[in-house]
C-alpha positions as CSV (number, residue, x, y, z in Angstrom):
1,M,53.8,19.1,-22.2
2,L,56.4,21.8,-22.5
3,R,54.0,24.3,-23.6
4,Q,51.5,23.4,-21.0
5,L,54.1,23.9,-18.1
6,C,55.2,27.0,-19.5
7,A,51.4,28.3,-19.7
8,R,51.2,27.8,-16.0
9,L,54.4,28.7,-15.0
10,P,54.6,32.1,-17.2
11,H,56.5,34.3,-15.1
12,A,59.4,31.2,-15.2
13,I,60.1,31.8,-18.7
14,P,62.2,35.1,-19.4
15,K,61.1,37.5,-21.8
16,E,63.8,38.4,-24.3
17,D,62.5,42.2,-24.0
18,S,62.8,42.2,-20.1
19,M,64.7,44.7,-18.8
20,S,66.3,44.9,-15.3
21,K,67.3,48.6,-13.9
22,A,70.1,50.0,-12.6
23,L,71.5,52.8,-10.5
24,R,75.2,53.6,-10.2
25,C,75.6,55.8,-7.2
26,A,78.7,57.7,-9.0
27,D,76.3,58.9,-11.5
28,V,74.3,60.6,-8.8
29,V,77.3,61.9,-6.4
30,G,80.5,61.3,-8.1
31,S,83.1,59.0,-6.5
32,C,81.0,56.1,-5.1
33,D,81.0,52.4,-6.5
34,F,77.6,51.3,-5.0
35,V,75.1,49.7,-7.6
36,A,71.3,49.1,-7.0
37,K,70.0,46.4,-9.3
38,G,66.3,45.7,-9.4
39,E,62.9,45.1,-11.9
40,S,61.2,48.3,-10.8
41,E,62.2,51.9,-10.3
42,Q,60.4,51.4,-6.7
43,E,63.1,48.7,-5.9
44,I,66.0,50.9,-7.0
45,L,64.9,54.1,-5.4
46,T,64.2,51.7,-2.0
47,Q,68.0,50.4,-2.4
48,A,69.2,54.0,-3.2
49,A,67.6,55.7,-0.2
50,E,69.2,52.8,2.4
51,H,72.5,53.0,0.6
52,A,72.3,57.1,1.1
53,R,71.5,56.7,4.6
54,A,74.0,54.1,5.7
55,A,76.9,55.4,3.4
56,H,76.3,59.0,3.0
57,N,74.4,60.0,6.3
58,I,71.7,61.3,4.1
59,S,68.4,61.0,6.3
60,E,66.4,63.2,4.1
61,I,66.1,63.0,0.2
62,T,64.9,66.2,-1.3
63,P,62.6,66.5,-4.4
64,E,65.8,67.6,-6.5
65,V,68.2,64.7,-5.3
66,A,65.0,62.0,-5.9
67,E,64.7,63.6,-9.3
68,K,68.5,63.4,-9.8
69,V,68.4,59.6,-9.0
70,R,65.3,58.8,-10.8
71,A,67.1,60.3,-14.1
72,A,70.2,57.8,-13.6
73,I,68.2,54.8,-13.3
74,R,69.1,53.0,-16.5
75,D,67.3,49.7,-18.4
76,E,70.1,46.7,-18.7
77,A,69.3,43.5,-20.7
78,A,68.6,40.9,-18.2
């Protein structure tokens, strides 16, 4: 019976190899303690862009900054 329930709700069973992602703003700009966490790079980038606007008055993300942010995203054990 448990297997039948699990088969119907595969998203409810955590995968051992499942990795969440994190970005520490300090890895990009230095002295900031903001950490973005999410399940995808897109989630992290969205949070990072909102944080950049609110905390650092950055209204436009250049391709160079975007690449630096992407490079700083790390996988974390879920």
